[in-house]
Residue, then its C-alpha position, 0 to 999 in steps of 0.5 A: x441920190x445917185x446918177x443910176x437912180x436919177x436916171x430911172x426917173x428921167x422920163x417922169x421928171x421930164x413929163x412932171x416939168x411939163x406939168x403933168x402931175x398923173x404919170x403913170x407906168x404901166x406893165x404885165x405878167x404872164x404872157x409866154x405860160x401856158x396857164x393862167x390869166x394875165x395880170x396887168x399893173x398901173x402905178x403912179x409916183x408922187x411927183x413931188x419927187x421930182x425935187x426930192x428924189x426917188x423914196x430910199x426904200x425903192x433904190x433898187x427896184x428893178x424890171x421885176x425879172x431881175x430881182x429875187x423873189x424875196x425882193x419882189x415881195x419886198x418892194x411889193x410891200x413897200x409899193x403897197x404901203x406907202x401913201x403916196x404912191x397909187x396903184x391897180x391891178x387888173x387881170x383877163x382871164x384865159x376864155x378872153x386870152x384864147x378869144x382875142x390872142x395874148x396881146x390884145x389881151x395884155x393890153x386890155x389888162x393894161x387899159x383897165x388897171x389905168x382906168x381904176x385909177x382917180x383921177x386918171x393919168x394924164x400921161x402913160x409910161x408903157x413897157x414895149x409897144x405902142x398901143x394904138x387904142x390906148x385912150x391915153x398920151x403915151x410914151x412906148x419904152x422899149x425894156x421899159x421896166x428897166x429904164x423907168x421906176x414907175x414901169x418896174x413898179x408897175x411889173x412887180x405889182x403884176x408879177x408879185x400878185x399872178x405869182x400869188x394866184x398861180x399858187x392858188x391854182x396849184x391847190x385847185x388843180x394839183x400835180x402840174x406844178x404851178x407854184x413851181x413855175x406858174x404856168x410856163x412851158x417848163x419839162x415838168x409841166x409839159x410832162x404833167x400835161x401829156x400824163x393828165x391832159x390840160x386842166x380848166x387854166x390852160x390856154x387852148x389857144x397856146x401850143x402844145x394843145x393848139x398848134x399855131x403857124x405864126x409866133x408873136x415875139x412880142x414878150x420876152x417873159x420865158x425862162x430859162x429851159x422853159x417852152x414859151x406859149x405863141x399868141x395868136x395874129x391880132x383879132x380885135x382890139x379896143x378895151x375889154x371888162x375884167x375882175x379888179x384884183x387891187x388898187x388904190x387910185 
């Protein structure tokens, strides 16, 4: 196993070495778009990999934004079908996003995904900021999806799941191009909003629907040439409930 691949298991290996067998990586997808839910995934890799190293099929796994669509789909299938990998996926919908702001909604989706894992994780590797109210021991990693295979796996599950949902929304609400841009503020999307107005899955708390003075620079998820949807200042905390997408605990 190369040093590069070994290093991306460094955080998991350290925790496994301390006797913590259930280490979950958690990540979200969909904080930047103007439309659609935010989706989070939690992934627990087998602690036996402390000795054997990463499964060969997952070498090359990375932050989902650094992978092609074909690569994401390939890793999505491998992660979901591997008998020793446990995962859960959850979403928070538009209504709650508009009510509590996108940062809180993303954190709630992460918590929902973690809560579906059985048995519960003993430690969580979180992509980004530390979540104060998360009821799990945690390590927050800036750009964690490029540093931890557990987080990268969660990133892929969340991204592929949400992209599929946005393709379904494209059938329900044609004319906005959701299958293409997945809800991000691309020129085509903004033009469709000007022409048609918002549809039911647009986030009314985001510009251009409701301009806000404060933009939270928390999630650098906006593709080149796209306009991000700003979040709102935090107004609440604590876990919320949301539909479950998928899991294997």
